N, C-alpha and C positions, 0 to 999 in steps of 0.2 A: 704331810700334805701331798695331794695328788698333783701330778704335773704331766707335761707332754713335750715332745719334740715335734716341731712343725718345720718341714722342709719347704724350700721355695717352690717346689713343684706341686705342693699341696698335700703330700704324704704326711700322716700323723702317726706317732708312736707314743704310747702311754706308759706311765710308770709313777714312782713316788719321788718327790723332790726333797733334797736335803736342805736346799736354800731356795726361797721363793723368788729371788731376784731374777727378773727376765734378762736374758742375754742373747746376743747375736754372734754368729761365727761361721766359719767354713767347717762343715761336718765331714770328718775323716774317720778312718778306723785303723787300729793297730792290732796285729795278730799275735803279739807276744804272750806267752803263758805266765811270765813273771816280770818283775821290775816295774810295777805300776808307779812307785814313787819316783824312780828315775825318769819315767815317761812324763809324769806330772811336772817335774822340775826341769825338763829339757826346754830351753828357750826357743828351739825351732818350732814348737807348737804354738807360738804366740798368736793370739786372736783366733784360735781354732777351737772347735768343740770336738773332743776326741771320744770315740767309741772303742772300748776294749772288747775283743771277741771272746776272750777267756771268760767262762761263766761265773767264777767266784773270785771276787776282788776284796782285798783287805784282810786276808787270812793270816798275814804276819805283821800287821800293824804298820807303823811308820817310825823312822828314826832319822835324826838330822844327818848322820854320816852318809846317807844315801842320796841326799840332795845334790842335784847337778847344777844348781844356780842359786842366786840369792833369794828367789821367790818363784812361785808358779806364775806363768804367763798365759796359761790356758784361759779360755773364756767359759768353757763348760766341760763336764765329764759325764759320759753315759756308760753305764755298766749293767750287768745282769744282777747277780746277788751281791749285796754289800754285807760283808762279814762284820758282825757286831763286836766279836771278841777275837782279836788277833793273837796268835801264839808264836812267839819268837823271843829268844833270850836277849836280843838287841832292841826289842820294841820299847819305844818311849811313849807312844800314844796310839790310839786307834785311828784308823784311816779317816773315819767320819770327823774326828777332832782335828786332824790335820787339814782336811778340806775346809772346815769352818774357819780355822785360823788363817788359811790362805785366801778365804773369801771366794771359793770356787763352787759355783752351783753344780749340783750333781743330780742326775736323773737315774734312779736305780729301779730294779725289778722291771727292766725293759727287755723286750725280745731283741737282744742285740744281734742275733743271727739275721733277723728280718731287716734291721737297719743296715747291716753290712751288705747283705745281698742287694738291697736297693741302691746303695752307693756304688757297689761294684758294677751293677748293671747300667746305671745312668750317669755315674761320675760324681766326684765330690761337688758339693753345692752348698749354698747358704742355708742356714737353718736357725731356728730360735728355740731356746728352752724357756717355757713359760708355765705358770700355774694352770691347772686344768680349767679354771674359771676365767682365764683370759678371753676377752672378746675378739672377734675377727678384726675389728677396727684396731685394737691394741696390737695384735699380731702383725697386721699389714703395716702399721706405722713403724714398728720395730724392724720389719723386714726391708723397709725402704732405705734404711741406713746403710752406708758403705762400710765394708770391712777395711780397716786401716791398711795402707800399702807401705808406709814407712816404718815397718815393724822393727827393722834393725836398730833404729834410733831408740826404740823402747827397751831393747834387751841388752845393748852393748854396755860395757863398763863406762861410768861417767868420768872416770879419770884413770890415768896410767898407774899401774902398780907392778910390783915385782914378785917373783918366786925365785929366790936366789939359790944358786948352786955354784959356789965359788970355784973358779978354775974350769968350769964347764963351758962349752961353746954358747955364746950369747945368741939367743933366738928371740926375735921380736914377733909377738903374736898379735895379729889383727883380730880383735874380738868383735865378731858379728852376731854373737849370741852363743859363746863357747860353753861347752859342757865342762864341768869341773874335772871329770875323769880324763879328758883330753889333756888338760893342764897337768894333772897328776902323772899321766903317761909320759909326757915330754920331760917333766921334771925327774921322773923315775929313771929315765935312761941317762940322765946327767946334764940336761940342758939348763942353762941359767936364763930364766925367762923374764922378759919385759912385756907386759900385756898392755896394749894401747887401744883407745876407743876407735870405733869403726871409721870416724871422720878424720883420722890422723892423716896428714899430708905426706906425700912421698919423700920430700926433703927432710921432714921431721923424723921419719922412720930411718932413713939412711944416716942421719946425724947421730943416731943412737949406736952407730957402728956395729950392726949385727953380723954374726957369722952365718945366720940363717934366718929365713922368714917363714912363718906359719900363717896360713889363711884358714880361719875357723869355719865351723858350721854356723847356721843361723836360719832365720825364718824368711818366708816371702819369695817373691819373684826376683831373680837376680837382675833382670832388665830394669827393675825399678831403682837400681843403684848405679847410675852412669858415672857419678863422681868417683865412686869407689873403684869401678872398673878401670877408670883412667889411672888411678893410683896404682892398682895392680899392674897395669900395663907398664908403668914407669919403673917399678921395683922388681918385677918378676925376673929371675935369672941373674940379677946382679949378685945375688947370694943364693945358695941352695934353698929351694922353695918347695914347700909341701902344703897341699890343700886338702881339706875334707869337706864333703857335702856342699854347702853354699860356696865355700872356698874353691872347690873343684869347678863349679859352674862359673864363678867369676874369672878364674884363670882361663877357662875356655873362651869366654866372651872377650877377654882382654887380648887374646891372640887371633880374634876374628871369627871364631865359631859361633854357633847359634844354640839357643836352648828353647825348650817347649814345655808346656804343662802336660803332665801325665793325666790320664783319665781319672784315676783314683789314688795314684801315688804308691810308694813302697813304704810301708810302716810296719815294722815287726823285727823280731830278733831271730828269725828263722829263714832268711832269704839266701838262696844259693847263688854264688858268683864264681865264674870261672876265670882264673888267672891265665891269660892267653900266653904268657911268657913261660909258664911251667906246665900248663895243662891241668893243674890241680883245681878242684872245686872246693871252695870254702863256704861255710855257713856264716852269714853276716848279719849284723844289726843295721837296720836302715830306717830313715825317716826323711823322706823327701817327696815333694809333689812336682818337681821339675827335673828334666834330664837334658843332657847334651845331645844335640842332633848329630848323629854320626855322619850324615851326608855333608854337613857343613865343615867337617874336618878335612875334606879332600883339598889338597893343594896347600894345606897348612903344615907347619913343622911340628905337628902333634900326632901321636899314634895311640890307638886304643890298646890298653893293657889288660883291662878287666871287662867282663860282660855278664849281665844278669842272665841266669839260666832260664828263668821263667818267661821273660818277654824279650830277651835279646838286647835290651837297652845298654848304653854305655855306662860302665861302673868305674872306669879308671882310665887315665891317660898319662903320657909322659911326653916331654919335649924331646925332639930328636937330636938337638944340639946343645941345649942348655940344661943345667941341673934342676929340673922342674918335674915334679910328678904330683898326681892328685887322685883321690878316689871319691866316689859318690857316697859310699857307705861309711859306717862308723867302726874303724878298727879298734877303738878303745872300748867298744861294747857299752856296758852299763846302761841298760841291761843287754845281755847276749853273750855269745861265745867269744873266746879269746883266740880264735883261729888266725886272726889277722894282725896280731901285734907285731908280726915281722916287719910291717910297714914302718913302725917307729924305729926299728933297728936299721932299716934301709935309709931312713932320713939321717940317723946317727952316723952311719958309714959315709954318707955324702958330706956331712959336716966335718968329719975327721979328715976327709980328703981335701976339704976346702974348695970343692969344685964350684 
């Protein structure tokens, strides 16, 4: 079936539809060359329509071991060529089968370069995926709907669970939409994990007697989470604290900094970041549409530790007095390079000191 992407500014891009169900979402793009299944199952993309810039998608199929969450939270998927037959010894199904099972509408055979250049020039915006036969009235009615703001509630775990590591330091993980490989990375360095829902109260977290606290990645605008910001304000620094992505933004807001929406965000596995403490540049995996305002850090007990090479935005901070640090990017990768796994070792060292 023929379909189209219609953006809120009226731009239209045509292709073929794998699922004729019309959907609305914020249209963004990811520049990674591999890792489409990890991208599809990253909860941070909740309620978005994601365009992949790499032209051939599906060439190694799909397998459960690469899933980063319990399901796809995408609203839609836009790609160039959809490979019919994937070739990989780990493949369990074709990408098209995976998308159908996850109920993710996909528009393929699209000029994704044109879509990306449009978003890059004008910024991320609302869009709809619809059959080519959809009327303007149907498109307008769909476009009038609001994209959900309380997306963390959609992606967080519904109940507390554990990933045990007997004898290891006990880390309480606040799940705002955490990727599985972050949990695997924390567990892999020896942490005994208790993963709690995003709405868990500060006293409930401290009652678990943690040795450390981890604030996860997740979707949406951090300013839409005032109750969680207050919880973070209460618990941060009482135990060694590490935040990634949304967790980084929430930590910054909790200490009085500000955040803002980026024009088109950072999404890809090839983003250079400079570690200001060492002078080294690392290639990082990123997925965020918001950033910490560096000007707002002035006068606060927070200092910038990492900076994006491409646009100079804040990519990492640490507290000058308390055992707290965070990064905007994804050191666990999946997909992406392993350059930044040293940050998990840094957290481990902090836990060992009991700072």
